[in-house]
Structures are given as C-alpha cells and as structure tokens.
HTML snippet that shows the backbone in 3Dmol.js (N, CA, C, O; Angstrom):
<script src="https://3Dmol.org/build/3Dmol-min.js"></script>
<div id="view" style="width:600px;height:400px;position:relative"></div>
<script>
const pdb = `
ATOM      1  N   MET A   1      -9.656  11.510  -1.634  1.00  0.00           N
ATOM      2  CA  MET A   1      -8.424  10.749  -1.576  1.00  0.00           C
ATOM      3  C   MET A   1      -8.543   9.687  -0.491  1.00  0.00           C
ATOM      4  O   MET A   1      -8.967   9.974   0.628  1.00  0.00           O
ATOM      5  N   ASN A   2      -8.169   8.476  -0.828  1.00  0.00           N
ATOM      6  CA  ASN A   2      -8.193   7.372   0.117  1.00  0.00           C
ATOM      7  C   ASN A   2      -6.795   7.234   0.709  1.00  0.00           C
ATOM      8  O   ASN A   2      -5.850   6.883   0.003  1.00  0.00           O
ATOM      9  N   LEU A   3      -6.665   7.509   2.004  1.00  0.00           N
ATOM     10  CA  LEU A   3      -5.366   7.526   2.661  1.00  0.00           C
ATOM     11  C   LEU A   3      -5.358   6.548   3.825  1.00  0.00           C
ATOM     12  O   LEU A   3      -6.286   6.513   4.634  1.00  0.00           O
ATOM     13  N   LEU A   4      -4.285   5.750   3.897  1.00  0.00           N
ATOM     14  CA  LEU A   4      -4.090   4.802   4.986  1.00  0.00           C
ATOM     15  C   LEU A   4      -2.714   5.055   5.574  1.00  0.00           C
ATOM     16  O   LEU A   4      -1.706   4.890   4.887  1.00  0.00           O
ATOM     17  N   ASP A   5      -2.662   5.452   6.835  1.00  0.00           N
ATOM     18  CA  ASP A   5      -1.385   5.718   7.505  1.00  0.00           C
ATOM     19  C   ASP A   5      -1.040   4.515   8.384  1.00  0.00           C
ATOM     20  O   ASP A   5      -1.698   4.262   9.394  1.00  0.00           O
ATOM     21  N   THR A   6      -0.004   3.780   7.988  1.00  0.00           N
ATOM     22  CA  THR A   6       0.432   2.616   8.758  1.00  0.00           C
ATOM     23  C   THR A   6       1.767   2.892   9.450  1.00  0.00           C
ATOM     24  O   THR A   6       2.499   1.960   9.783  1.00  0.00           O
ATOM     25  N   SER A   7       2.078   4.148   9.663  1.00  0.00           N
ATOM     26  CA  SER A   7       3.332   4.525  10.319  1.00  0.00           C
ATOM     27  C   SER A   7       3.461   3.815  11.663  1.00  0.00           C
ATOM     28  O   SER A   7       2.516   3.765  12.451  1.00  0.00           O
ATOM     29  N   GLY A   8       4.649   3.267  11.907  1.00  0.00           N
ATOM     30  CA  GLY A   8       4.909   2.585  13.169  1.00  0.00           C
ATOM     31  C   GLY A   8       4.540   1.123  13.184  1.00  0.00           C
ATOM     32  O   GLY A   8       4.922   0.401  14.105  1.00  0.00           O
ATOM     33  N   LEU A   9       3.808   0.669  12.189  1.00  0.00           N
ATOM     34  CA  LEU A   9       3.411  -0.738  12.133  1.00  0.00           C
ATOM     35  C   LEU A   9       4.470  -1.557  11.401  1.00  0.00           C
ATOM     36  O   LEU A   9       5.074  -1.090  10.436  1.00  0.00           O
ATOM     37  N   LYS A  10       4.684  -2.774  11.869  1.00  0.00           N
ATOM     38  CA  LYS A  10       5.659  -3.682  11.263  1.00  0.00           C
ATOM     39  C   LYS A  10       4.941  -4.740  10.436  1.00  0.00           C
ATOM     40  O   LYS A  10       3.756  -5.014  10.626  1.00  0.00           O
ATOM     41  N   CYS A  11       5.690  -5.320   9.521  1.00  0.00           N
ATOM     42  CA  CYS A  11       5.210  -6.394   8.665  1.00  0.00           C
ATOM     43  C   CYS A  11       4.560  -7.484   9.516  1.00  0.00           C
ATOM     44  O   CYS A  11       5.122  -7.867  10.542  1.00  0.00           O
ATOM     45  N   PRO A  12       3.424  -7.980   9.129  1.00  0.00           N
ATOM     46  CA  PRO A  12       2.685  -7.794   7.880  1.00  0.00           C
ATOM     47  C   PRO A  12       1.535  -6.802   7.995  1.00  0.00           C
ATOM     48  O   PRO A  12       0.708  -6.719   7.087  1.00  0.00           O
ATOM     49  N   LEU A  13       1.462  -6.051   9.087  1.00  0.00           N
ATOM     50  CA  LEU A  13       0.298  -5.187   9.323  1.00  0.00           C
ATOM     51  C   LEU A  13       0.031  -4.150   8.237  1.00  0.00           C
ATOM     52  O   LEU A  13      -1.132  -3.968   7.876  1.00  0.00           O
ATOM     53  N   PRO A  14       1.046  -3.451   7.688  1.00  0.00           N
ATOM     54  CA  PRO A  14       0.722  -2.483   6.624  1.00  0.00           C
ATOM     55  C   PRO A  14       0.012  -3.129   5.429  1.00  0.00           C
ATOM     56  O   PRO A  14      -0.941  -2.565   4.893  1.00  0.00           O
ATOM     57  N   VAL A  15       0.474  -4.299   5.019  1.00  0.00           N
ATOM     58  CA  VAL A  15      -0.147  -4.977   3.877  1.00  0.00           C
ATOM     59  C   VAL A  15      -1.546  -5.465   4.234  1.00  0.00           C
ATOM     60  O   VAL A  15      -2.469  -5.345   3.429  1.00  0.00           O
ATOM     61  N   LEU A  16      -1.708  -6.008   5.423  1.00  0.00           N
ATOM     62  CA  LEU A  16      -3.031  -6.504   5.824  1.00  0.00           C
ATOM     63  C   LEU A  16      -4.049  -5.371   5.905  1.00  0.00           C
ATOM     64  O   LEU A  16      -5.198  -5.537   5.494  1.00  0.00           O
ATOM     65  N   LYS A  17      -3.632  -4.223   6.432  1.00  0.00           N
ATOM     66  CA  LYS A  17      -4.543  -3.073   6.507  1.00  0.00           C
ATOM     67  C   LYS A  17      -4.855  -2.521   5.108  1.00  0.00           C
ATOM     68  O   LYS A  17      -5.974  -2.081   4.846  1.00  0.00           O
ATOM     69  N   ALA A  18      -3.864  -2.550   4.222  1.00  0.00           N
ATOM     70  CA  ALA A  18      -4.089  -2.104   2.849  1.00  0.00           C
ATOM     71  C   ALA A  18      -5.058  -3.036   2.132  1.00  0.00           C
ATOM     72  O   ALA A  18      -5.936  -2.584   1.396  1.00  0.00           O
ATOM     73  N   LYS A  19      -4.898  -4.317   2.347  1.00  0.00           N
ATOM     74  CA  LYS A  19      -5.792  -5.303   1.727  1.00  0.00           C
ATOM     75  C   LYS A  19      -7.242  -5.037   2.138  1.00  0.00           C
ATOM     76  O   LYS A  19      -8.150  -5.065   1.308  1.00  0.00           O
ATOM     77  N   LYS A  20      -7.440  -4.782   3.422  1.00  0.00           N
ATOM     78  CA  LYS A  20      -8.781  -4.501   3.941  1.00  0.00           C
ATOM     79  C   LYS A  20      -9.331  -3.200   3.340  1.00  0.00           C
ATOM     80  O   LYS A  20     -10.499  -3.136   2.959  1.00  0.00           O
ATOM     81  N   ALA A  21      -8.488  -2.170   3.258  1.00  0.00           N
ATOM     82  CA  ALA A  21      -8.922  -0.878   2.707  1.00  0.00           C
ATOM     83  C   ALA A  21      -9.253  -0.993   1.226  1.00  0.00           C
ATOM     84  O   ALA A  21     -10.213  -0.382   0.757  1.00  0.00           O
ATOM     85  N   LEU A  22      -8.465  -1.772   0.483  1.00  0.00           N
ATOM     86  CA  LEU A  22      -8.713  -1.919  -0.960  1.00  0.00           C
ATOM     87  C   LEU A  22     -10.030  -2.632  -1.250  1.00  0.00           C
ATOM     88  O   LEU A  22     -10.655  -2.386  -2.281  1.00  0.00           O
ATOM     89  N   LYS A  23     -10.452  -3.508  -0.351  1.00  0.00           N
ATOM     90  CA  LYS A  23     -11.727  -4.221  -0.536  1.00  0.00           C
ATOM     91  C   LYS A  23     -12.903  -3.253  -0.585  1.00  0.00           C
ATOM     92  O   LYS A  23     -13.929  -3.550  -1.197  1.00  0.00           O
ATOM     93  N   LEU A  24     -12.757  -2.099   0.056  1.00  0.00           N
ATOM     94  CA  LEU A  24     -13.841  -1.110   0.108  1.00  0.00           C
ATOM     95  C   LEU A  24     -13.875  -0.193  -1.112  1.00  0.00           C
ATOM     96  O   LEU A  24     -14.815   0.583  -1.284  1.00  0.00           O
ATOM     97  N   LEU A  25     -12.842  -0.284  -1.961  1.00  0.00           N
ATOM     98  CA  LEU A  25     -12.739   0.597  -3.120  1.00  0.00           C
ATOM     99  C   LEU A  25     -13.298  -0.068  -4.372  1.00  0.00           C
ATOM    100  O   LEU A  25     -13.390  -1.292  -4.456  1.00  0.00           O
ATOM    101  N   SER A  26     -13.665   0.753  -5.332  1.00  0.00           N
ATOM    102  CA  SER A  26     -14.112   0.275  -6.642  1.00  0.00           C
ATOM    103  C   SER A  26     -12.901   0.165  -7.559  1.00  0.00           C
ATOM    104  O   SER A  26     -11.875   0.807  -7.337  1.00  0.00           O
ATOM    105  N   VAL A  27     -13.037  -0.652  -8.585  1.00  0.00           N
ATOM    106  CA  VAL A  27     -11.970  -0.797  -9.570  1.00  0.00           C
ATOM    107  C   VAL A  27     -11.625   0.579 -10.139  1.00  0.00           C
ATOM    108  O   VAL A  27     -12.512   1.350 -10.505  1.00  0.00           O
ATOM    109  N   GLY A  28     -10.330   0.877 -10.209  1.00  0.00           N
ATOM    110  CA  GLY A  28      -9.864   2.167 -10.722  1.00  0.00           C
ATOM    111  C   GLY A  28      -9.561   3.191  -9.640  1.00  0.00           C
ATOM    112  O   GLY A  28      -8.827   4.150  -9.878  1.00  0.00           O
ATOM    113  N   GLU A  29     -10.122   2.994  -8.454  1.00  0.00           N
ATOM    114  CA  GLU A  29      -9.820   3.923  -7.362  1.00  0.00           C
ATOM    115  C   GLU A  29      -8.406   3.661  -6.844  1.00  0.00           C
ATOM    116  O   GLU A  29      -7.867   2.564  -6.991  1.00  0.00           O
ATOM    117  N   LYS A  30      -7.821   4.691  -6.236  1.00  0.00           N
ATOM    118  CA  LYS A  30      -6.453   4.599  -5.740  1.00  0.00           C
ATOM    119  C   LYS A  30      -6.426   4.700  -4.224  1.00  0.00           C
ATOM    120  O   LYS A  30      -7.235   5.396  -3.611  1.00  0.00           O
ATOM    121  N   LEU A  31      -5.465   3.978  -3.630  1.00  0.00           N
ATOM    122  CA  LEU A  31      -5.228   4.024  -2.198  1.00  0.00           C
ATOM    123  C   LEU A  31      -3.806   4.508  -1.975  1.00  0.00           C
ATOM    124  O   LEU A  31      -2.864   3.952  -2.540  1.00  0.00           O
ATOM    125  N   THR A  32      -3.644   5.536  -1.156  1.00  0.00           N
ATOM    126  CA  THR A  32      -2.326   6.037  -0.773  1.00  0.00           C
ATOM    127  C   THR A  32      -2.018   5.485   0.608  1.00  0.00           C
ATOM    128  O   THR A  32      -2.814   5.620   1.538  1.00  0.00           O
ATOM    129  N   ILE A  33      -0.848   4.858   0.731  1.00  0.00           N
ATOM    130  CA  ILE A  33      -0.443   4.236   1.988  1.00  0.00           C
ATOM    131  C   ILE A  33       0.857   4.877   2.449  1.00  0.00           C
ATOM    132  O   ILE A  33       1.792   5.034   1.664  1.00  0.00           O
ATOM    133  N   ILE A  34       0.912   5.244   3.711  1.00  0.00           N
ATOM    134  CA  ILE A  34       2.134   5.756   4.317  1.00  0.00           C
ATOM    135  C   ILE A  34       2.656   4.674   5.246  1.00  0.00           C
ATOM    136  O   ILE A  34       1.922   4.169   6.095  1.00  0.00           O
ATOM    137  N   ALA A  35       3.935   4.318   5.084  1.00  0.00           N
ATOM    138  CA  ALA A  35       4.531   3.268   5.904  1.00  0.00           C
ATOM    139  C   ALA A  35       5.932   3.672   6.354  1.00  0.00           C
ATOM    140  O   ALA A  35       6.623   4.430   5.673  1.00  0.00           O
ATOM    141  N   THR A  36       6.334   3.156   7.505  1.00  0.00           N
ATOM    142  CA  THR A  36       7.683   3.400   8.012  1.00  0.00           C
ATOM    143  C   THR A  36       8.507   2.117   8.079  1.00  0.00           C
ATOM    144  O   THR A  36       9.718   2.181   8.289  1.00  0.00           O
ATOM    145  N   ASP A  37       7.890   0.973   7.907  1.00  0.00           N
ATOM    146  CA  ASP A  37       8.604  -0.308   7.943  1.00  0.00           C
ATOM    147  C   ASP A  37       9.446  -0.441   6.677  1.00  0.00           C
ATOM    148  O   ASP A  37       8.902  -0.393   5.574  1.00  0.00           O
ATOM    149  N   PRO A  38      10.778  -0.608   6.815  1.00  0.00           N
ATOM    150  CA  PRO A  38      11.641  -0.724   5.633  1.00  0.00           C
ATOM    151  C   PRO A  38      11.279  -1.910   4.733  1.00  0.00           C
ATOM    152  O   PRO A  38      11.549  -1.872   3.533  1.00  0.00           O
ATOM    153  N   GLY A  39      10.682  -2.946   5.288  1.00  0.00           N
ATOM    154  CA  GLY A  39      10.295  -4.118   4.503  1.00  0.00           C
ATOM    155  C   GLY A  39       9.042  -3.902   3.681  1.00  0.00           C
ATOM    156  O   GLY A  39       8.674  -4.760   2.878  1.00  0.00           O
ATOM    157  N   ALA A  40       8.384  -2.781   3.865  1.00  0.00           N
ATOM    158  CA  ALA A  40       7.116  -2.533   3.168  1.00  0.00           C
ATOM    159  C   ALA A  40       7.295  -2.449   1.655  1.00  0.00           C
ATOM    160  O   ALA A  40       6.385  -2.817   0.912  1.00  0.00           O
ATOM    161  N   VAL A  41       8.436  -1.978   1.189  1.00  0.00           N
ATOM    162  CA  VAL A  41       8.646  -1.862  -0.262  1.00  0.00           C
ATOM    163  C   VAL A  41       8.559  -3.248  -0.904  1.00  0.00           C
ATOM    164  O   VAL A  41       7.835  -3.447  -1.880  1.00  0.00           O
ATOM    165  N   LYS A  42       9.292  -4.182  -0.354  1.00  0.00           N
ATOM    166  CA  LYS A  42       9.257  -5.554  -0.883  1.00  0.00           C
ATOM    167  C   LYS A  42       7.863  -6.158  -0.706  1.00  0.00           C
ATOM    168  O   LYS A  42       7.346  -6.825  -1.602  1.00  0.00           O
ATOM    169  N   ASP A  43       7.264  -5.915   0.457  1.00  0.00           N
ATOM    170  CA  ASP A  43       5.948  -6.482   0.751  1.00  0.00           C
ATOM    171  C   ASP A  43       4.872  -5.984  -0.215  1.00  0.00           C
ATOM    172  O   ASP A  43       4.053  -6.771  -0.690  1.00  0.00           O
ATOM    173  N   PHE A  44       4.871  -4.682  -0.507  1.00  0.00           N
ATOM    174  CA  PHE A  44       3.844  -4.149  -1.399  1.00  0.00           C
ATOM    175  C   PHE A  44       4.073  -4.554  -2.857  1.00  0.00           C
ATOM    176  O   PHE A  44       3.113  -4.728  -3.607  1.00  0.00           O
ATOM    177  N   HIS A  45       5.340  -4.706  -3.265  1.00  0.00           N
ATOM    178  CA  HIS A  45       5.602  -5.241  -4.603  1.00  0.00           C
ATOM    179  C   HIS A  45       4.993  -6.635  -4.730  1.00  0.00           C
ATOM    180  O   HIS A  45       4.298  -6.936  -5.701  1.00  0.00           O
ATOM    181  N   HIS A  46       5.265  -7.478  -3.740  1.00  0.00           N
ATOM    182  CA  HIS A  46       4.751  -8.850  -3.766  1.00  0.00           C
ATOM    183  C   HIS A  46       3.218  -8.855  -3.682  1.00  0.00           C
ATOM    184  O   HIS A  46       2.561  -9.602  -4.407  1.00  0.00           O
ATOM    185  N   PHE A  47       2.660  -8.040  -2.816  1.00  0.00           N
ATOM    186  CA  PHE A  47       1.208  -7.954  -2.655  1.00  0.00           C
ATOM    187  C   PHE A  47       0.530  -7.641  -3.992  1.00  0.00           C
ATOM    188  O   PHE A  47      -0.457  -8.280  -4.356  1.00  0.00           O
ATOM    189  N   CYS A  48       1.062  -6.660  -4.714  1.00  0.00           N
ATOM    190  CA  CYS A  48       0.455  -6.268  -5.988  1.00  0.00           C
ATOM    191  C   CYS A  48       0.636  -7.342  -7.055  1.00  0.00           C
ATOM    192  O   CYS A  48      -0.240  -7.515  -7.903  1.00  0.00           O
ATOM    193  N   GLU A  49       1.748  -8.061  -7.032  1.00  0.00           N
ATOM    194  CA  GLU A  49       1.930  -9.180  -7.967  1.00  0.00           C
ATOM    195  C   GLU A  49       0.871 -10.249  -7.730  1.00  0.00           C
ATOM    196  O   GLU A  49       0.326 -10.813  -8.679  1.00  0.00           O
ATOM    197  N   VAL A  50       0.583 -10.525  -6.462  1.00  0.00           N
ATOM    198  CA  VAL A  50      -0.381 -11.571  -6.107  1.00  0.00           C
ATOM    199  C   VAL A  50      -1.813 -11.133  -6.395  1.00  0.00           C
ATOM    200  O   VAL A  50      -2.601 -11.923  -6.915  1.00  0.00           O
ATOM    201  N   THR A  51      -2.166  -9.886  -6.065  1.00  0.00           N
ATOM    202  CA  THR A  51      -3.554  -9.430  -6.194  1.00  0.00           C
ATOM    203  C   THR A  51      -3.896  -8.932  -7.593  1.00  0.00           C
ATOM    204  O   THR A  51      -5.064  -8.911  -7.981  1.00  0.00           O
ATOM    205  N   GLY A  52      -2.880  -8.533  -8.348  1.00  0.00           N
ATOM    206  CA  GLY A  52      -3.137  -7.961  -9.664  1.00  0.00           C
ATOM    207  C   GLY A  52      -3.406  -6.469  -9.621  1.00  0.00           C
ATOM    208  O   GLY A  52      -3.641  -5.846 -10.656  1.00  0.00           O
ATOM    209  N   ASP A  53      -3.372  -5.891  -8.420  1.00  0.00           N
ATOM    210  CA  ASP A  53      -3.523  -4.434  -8.316  1.00  0.00           C
ATOM    211  C   ASP A  53      -2.235  -3.772  -8.787  1.00  0.00           C
ATOM    212  O   ASP A  53      -1.183  -4.410  -8.820  1.00  0.00           O
ATOM    213  N   SER A  54      -2.314  -2.506  -9.147  1.00  0.00           N
ATOM    214  CA  SER A  54      -1.177  -1.813  -9.747  1.00  0.00           C
ATOM    215  C   SER A  54      -0.484  -0.899  -8.738  1.00  0.00           C
ATOM    216  O   SER A  54      -1.104  -0.004  -8.164  1.00  0.00           O
ATOM    217  N   LEU A  55       0.813  -1.139  -8.531  1.00  0.00           N
ATOM    218  CA  LEU A  55       1.613  -0.272  -7.679  1.00  0.00           C
ATOM    219  C   LEU A  55       2.062   0.901  -8.536  1.00  0.00           C
ATOM    220  O   LEU A  55       3.042   0.807  -9.276  1.00  0.00           O
ATOM    221  N   GLU A  56       1.336   2.002  -8.427  1.00  0.00           N
ATOM    222  CA  GLU A  56       1.530   3.153  -9.307  1.00  0.00           C
ATOM    223  C   GLU A  56       2.766   3.982  -8.969  1.00  0.00           C
ATOM    224  O   GLU A  56       3.449   4.484  -9.861  1.00  0.00           O
ATOM    225  N   LYS A  57       3.052   4.122  -7.657  1.00  0.00           N
ATOM    226  CA  LYS A  57       4.138   5.012  -7.267  1.00  0.00           C
ATOM    227  C   LYS A  57       4.671   4.626  -5.894  1.00  0.00           C
ATOM    228  O   LYS A  57       3.924   4.207  -5.010  1.00  0.00           O
ATOM    229  N   ILE A  58       5.994   4.779  -5.739  1.00  0.00           N
ATOM    230  CA  ILE A  58       6.655   4.626  -4.443  1.00  0.00           C
ATOM    231  C   ILE A  58       7.530   5.862  -4.250  1.00  0.00           C
ATOM    232  O   ILE A  58       8.333   6.209  -5.117  1.00  0.00           O
ATOM    233  N   LYS A  59       7.366   6.517  -3.110  1.00  0.00           N
ATOM    234  CA  LYS A  59       8.163   7.710  -2.829  1.00  0.00           C
ATOM    235  C   LYS A  59       8.747   7.594  -1.419  1.00  0.00           C
ATOM    236  O   LYS A  59       8.015   7.439  -0.441  1.00  0.00           O
ATOM    237  N   ASN A  60      10.078   7.674  -1.333  1.00  0.00           N
ATOM    238  CA  ASN A  60      10.767   7.633  -0.042  1.00  0.00           C
ATOM    239  C   ASN A  60      11.070   9.045   0.420  1.00  0.00           C
ATOM    240  O   ASN A  60      11.486   9.898  -0.363  1.00  0.00           O
ATOM    241  N   ASN A  61      10.850   9.280   1.732  1.00  0.00           N
ATOM    242  CA  ASN A  61      11.110  10.602   2.288  1.00  0.00           C
ATOM    243  C   ASN A  61      11.457  10.477   3.775  1.00  0.00           C
ATOM    244  O   ASN A  61      10.569  10.331   4.615  1.00  0.00           O
ATOM    245  N   ASP A  62      12.756  10.535   4.094  1.00  0.00           N
ATOM    246  CA  ASP A  62      13.218  10.540   5.490  1.00  0.00           C
ATOM    247  C   ASP A  62      12.605   9.444   6.359  1.00  0.00           C
ATOM    248  O   ASP A  62      12.026   9.736   7.406  1.00  0.00           O
ATOM    249  N   GLY A  63      12.727   8.187   5.934  1.00  0.00           N
ATOM    250  CA  GLY A  63      12.241   7.076   6.739  1.00  0.00           C
ATOM    251  C   GLY A  63      10.779   6.744   6.554  1.00  0.00           C
ATOM    252  O   GLY A  63      10.278   5.788   7.146  1.00  0.00           O
ATOM    253  N   THR A  64      10.094   7.513   5.747  1.00  0.00           N
ATOM    254  CA  THR A  64       8.686   7.250   5.444  1.00  0.00           C
ATOM    255  C   THR A  64       8.570   6.932   3.960  1.00  0.00           C
ATOM    256  O   THR A  64       9.162   7.606   3.117  1.00  0.00           O
ATOM    257  N   THR A  65       7.805   5.905   3.659  1.00  0.00           N
ATOM    258  CA  THR A  65       7.567   5.550   2.261  1.00  0.00           C
ATOM    259  C   THR A  65       6.082   5.697   1.971  1.00  0.00           C
ATOM    260  O   THR A  65       5.238   5.235   2.739  1.00  0.00           O
ATOM    261  N   THR A  66       5.777   6.338   0.868  1.00  0.00           N
ATOM    262  CA  THR A  66       4.396   6.501   0.424  1.00  0.00           C
ATOM    263  C   THR A  66       4.184   5.651  -0.816  1.00  0.00           C
ATOM    264  O   THR A  66       4.967   5.709  -1.764  1.00  0.00           O
ATOM    265  N   PHE A  67       3.130   4.869  -0.801  1.00  0.00           N
ATOM    266  CA  PHE A  67       2.768   3.986  -1.908  1.00  0.00           C
ATOM    267  C   PHE A  67       1.420   4.446  -2.464  1.00  0.00           C
ATOM    268  O   PHE A  67       0.541   4.854  -1.706  1.00  0.00           O
ATOM    269  N   ILE A  68       1.261   4.381  -3.770  1.00  0.00           N
ATOM    270  CA  ILE A  68      -0.052   4.596  -4.374  1.00  0.00           C
ATOM    271  C   ILE A  68      -0.387   3.331  -5.154  1.00  0.00           C
ATOM    272  O   ILE A  68       0.318   2.940  -6.084  1.00  0.00           O
ATOM    273  N   ILE A  69      -1.495   2.703  -4.742  1.00  0.00           N
ATOM    274  CA  ILE A  69      -1.952   1.465  -5.368  1.00  0.00           C
ATOM    275  C   ILE A  69      -3.303   1.726  -6.023  1.00  0.00           C
ATOM    276  O   ILE A  69      -4.210   2.289  -5.410  1.00  0.00           O
ATOM    277  N   SER A  70      -3.415   1.308  -7.271  1.00  0.00           N
ATOM    278  CA  SER A  70      -4.669   1.415  -8.005  1.00  0.00           C
ATOM    279  C   SER A  70      -5.347   0.048  -8.002  1.00  0.00           C
ATOM    280  O   SER A  70      -4.734  -0.952  -8.376  1.00  0.00           O
ATOM    281  N   LYS A  71      -6.602   0.003  -7.584  1.00  0.00           N
ATOM    282  CA  LYS A  71      -7.334  -1.259  -7.540  1.00  0.00           C
ATOM    283  C   LYS A  71      -7.694  -1.691  -8.955  1.00  0.00           C
ATOM    284  O   LYS A  71      -8.315  -0.940  -9.707  1.00  0.00           O
ATOM    285  N   CYS A  72      -7.300  -2.901  -9.302  1.00  0.00           N
ATOM    286  CA  CYS A  72      -7.534  -3.411 -10.659  1.00  0.00           C
ATOM    287  C   CYS A  72      -8.550  -4.538 -10.725  1.00  0.00           C
ATOM    288  O   CYS A  72      -9.043  -4.857 -11.807  1.00  0.00           O
ATOM    289  N   SER A  73      -8.873  -5.144  -9.595  1.00  0.00           N
ATOM    290  CA  SER A  73      -9.843  -6.250  -9.637  1.00  0.00           C
ATOM    291  C   SER A  73     -10.700  -6.264  -8.395  1.00  0.00           C
ATOM    292  O   SER A  73     -11.571  -7.123  -8.256  1.00  0.00           O
TER     293      SER A  73
END
`;
const viewer = $3Dmol.createViewer("view");
viewer.addModel(pdb, "pdb");
viewer.setStyle({}, {cartoon: {color: "spectrum"}});
viewer.zoomTo();
viewer.render();
</script>
C-alpha cells in the first residue's frame, strides 16, 4: 500500500507531495493520502481533473480526510 500522510500541512503542500509520490508509481497503482487541511477536498478534485488521474474515494473522519487516487497516466 502506498500511503502519504500530509496531516498538519496546508495548501498547496498536500497536493505537491502527492504529485511527487504519484510520479514514482506505475499506471494503475493507487496512492492513499491522509490530509487535515479542509481545502484539500477541492484541491484534490482539481488536481485529478488536471492530471487525468482518478480520484477513487474520499472519506471524512473527525477532521481527517483520506483520499485514494489511482494513477492513470
């Protein structure tokens, strides 16, 4: 499992760290990201629209949001 914990980081750091982590993955692999920044939901939606990667899942849990992104390109 590819896990990136960006808890405590503010925009744009969670997206920038995810971008770097996704570069190391092969097409079809998934990256799980944990974030606490409330703006991350909007940021990751936009990020996936721009990159073409697939935002598979978003789960909110007591101030923490978990994202699962599948690398598509």
